[in-house]
C-alpha positions as CSV (number, residue, x, y, z in Angstrom):
1,D,0.0,0.0,0.0
2,T,1.2,3.5,-0.7
3,I,0.0,7.1,-0.7
4,I,1.2,7.8,-4.3
5,C,2.0,5.1,-6.9
6,V,3.5,6.2,-10.1
7,N,3.0,3.4,-12.7
8,S,3.6,5.5,-15.9
9,G,4.4,9.0,-16.9
10,G,5.7,11.3,-14.1
11,V,4.8,13.3,-11.1
12,I,6.1,16.6,-9.7
13,L,5.5,17.3,-6.0
14,R,6.4,20.7,-4.6
15,E,6.1,21.7,-1.0
16,C,3.9,18.7,0.0
17,T,3.6,16.7,3.1
18,L,3.1,12.9,2.9
19,T,2.5,11.3,6.3
20,L,1.9,7.7,7.4
21,K,1.3,8.8,11.0
22,S,-2.4,8.0,10.9
23,I,-1.9,4.3,10.2
24,P,-3.2,2.2,13.1
25,N,-0.3,0.8,15.1
26,R,1.0,-2.7,14.5
27,L,-0.9,-3.7,11.3
28,N,2.0,-5.9,10.2
29,Q,1.5,-4.6,6.7
30,K,4.1,-2.6,4.7
31,F,3.4,0.9,3.6
32,A,5.4,3.4,1.5
33,A,4.7,7.1,1.0
34,L,5.6,7.1,-2.7
35,V,6.5,4.3,-5.1
36,G,7.8,4.8,-8.7
37,F,8.0,2.1,-11.3
38,P,10.2,1.6,-14.3
39,T,10.3,4.4,-17.0
40,T,8.6,6.9,-14.8
41,S,9.9,10.3,-13.7
42,I,9.6,11.6,-10.2
43,N,10.6,15.1,-9.1
44,L,10.2,16.0,-5.4
45,I,10.9,19.6,-4.3
46,N,10.8,20.8,-0.7
47,C,8.5,18.0,0.6
48,D,8.2,16.4,4.0
49,F,7.8,12.6,4.2
50,I,6.8,11.3,7.7
51,G,6.6,7.6,8.6
52,N,5.1,5.7,11.4
53,E,7.6,4.6,14.1
54,T,5.6,1.4,15.0
55,D,4.9,-0.1,11.6
56,H,6.9,-1.2,8.5
57,T,7.0,2.1,6.6
58,A,9.3,3.4,3.9
59,G,9.5,6.9,2.4
60,V,10.3,6.6,-1.3
61,I,10.8,3.4,-3.3
62,S,12.0,4.0,-6.8
63,I,12.5,1.1,-9.2
64,N,14.3,1.9,-12.5
65,A,12.8,5.4,-12.5
66,N,14.3,8.8,-13.1
67,L,14.3,10.4,-9.6
68,Q,15.1,14.0,-8.6
69,V,14.8,14.8,-4.9
70,S,15.7,18.3,-3.7
71,N,15.4,20.0,-0.3
72,C,13.2,17.3,1.2
73,R,12.9,15.9,4.7
74,L,12.3,12.2,5.4
75,S,11.8,11.0,9.0
76,N,10.4,8.2,11.2
77,F,10.5,5.3,8.7
78,K,11.1,1.9,10.3
79,Q,12.0,0.3,7.0
80,G,14.3,3.0,5.6
81,A,13.7,6.5,4.2
82,M,14.6,5.8,0.5
83,H,15.2,2.6,-1.5
84,V,16.5,3.4,-5.0
85,V,17.0,0.7,-7.6
86,S,18.3,2.2,-10.9
87,K,19.8,1.3,-14.2
88,R,22.7,3.0,-15.9
89,D,20.4,5.1,-18.0
90,N,18.3,6.4,-15.1
91,R,19.0,9.8,-13.8
92,V,19.0,9.8,-10.0
93,V,19.9,12.8,-7.9
94,V,19.2,13.3,-4.2
95,Q,20.4,16.7,-3.0
96,N,20.1,19.1,0.0
97,C,17.9,16.6,1.9
98,H,17.7,15.8,5.6
99,I,17.1,12.1,6.5
100,F,16.6,11.5,10.2
101,S,15.0,9.3,12.9
102,C,14.8,6.2,10.7
103,A,15.6,2.5,11.2
104,L,17.2,-0.1,8.9
105,V,18.8,2.4,6.5
106,G,18.6,6.0,5.5
107,L,19.3,5.7,1.8
108,Y,19.8,2.4,0.0
109,L,21.2,2.5,-3.5
110,Q,21.0,-0.5,-5.7
111,G,21.6,-1.3,-9.4
112,V,24.7,-2.6,-11.1
113,N,26.6,0.1,-13.0
114,S,24.1,2.8,-12.1
115,E,25.4,6.2,-11.1
116,P,23.1,7.9,-8.6
117,Q,24.3,11.2,-7.1
118,V,23.8,12.1,-3.4
119,L,24.8,15.7,-2.9
120,R,24.9,17.9,0.3
121,C,22.5,15.8,2.4
122,T,22.4,15.5,6.1
123,I,21.7,12.0,7.6
124,D,21.4,11.5,11.3
125,H,19.8,9.3,14.0
126,V,19.4,6.3,11.7
127,D,19.5,2.8,13.3
128,G,21.7,1.3,10.6
129,P,23.8,2.7,7.8
130,G,23.0,6.2,6.7
131,I,23.8,5.3,3.1
132,K,24.1,1.8,1.9
133,V,25.5,1.2,-1.6
134,Q,25.1,-2.2,-3.2
135,R,28.1,-3.9,-4.8
136,G,28.4,-2.9,-8.4
137,N,26.6,0.5,-7.9
138,R,28.8,3.5,-8.8
139,A,27.2,6.1,-6.6
140,K,28.7,9.6,-6.4
141,I,28.4,10.8,-2.9
């Protein structure tokens, strides 16, 4: 389940708040604020993503999509703030973001030979790695 699911085309979110705080506690179901599927384009500008500390929540899941995240704040996600799987031809840029108070991982970058960029981000209070880069991924941090 998700708040926004991008199956095709693209989405631009500017100055939005997506929150999973209202989910009833301990549903044992996984929720994400935003999910993007292959060949889509996602542009997030100055948005707040807020998870639920008691359930399996994730902020952004991007699968082989073009992803631009700027000046966003992601917090309180028990299953990680961002999971990004990309191919070499996907443009992935995460810049000037603040990721905090999460569990598992802050930002997880996957995809062999992909070249995501993480620029000028602050990551703190994450119970796990702040940024996890999968083997074969050529992230520029």
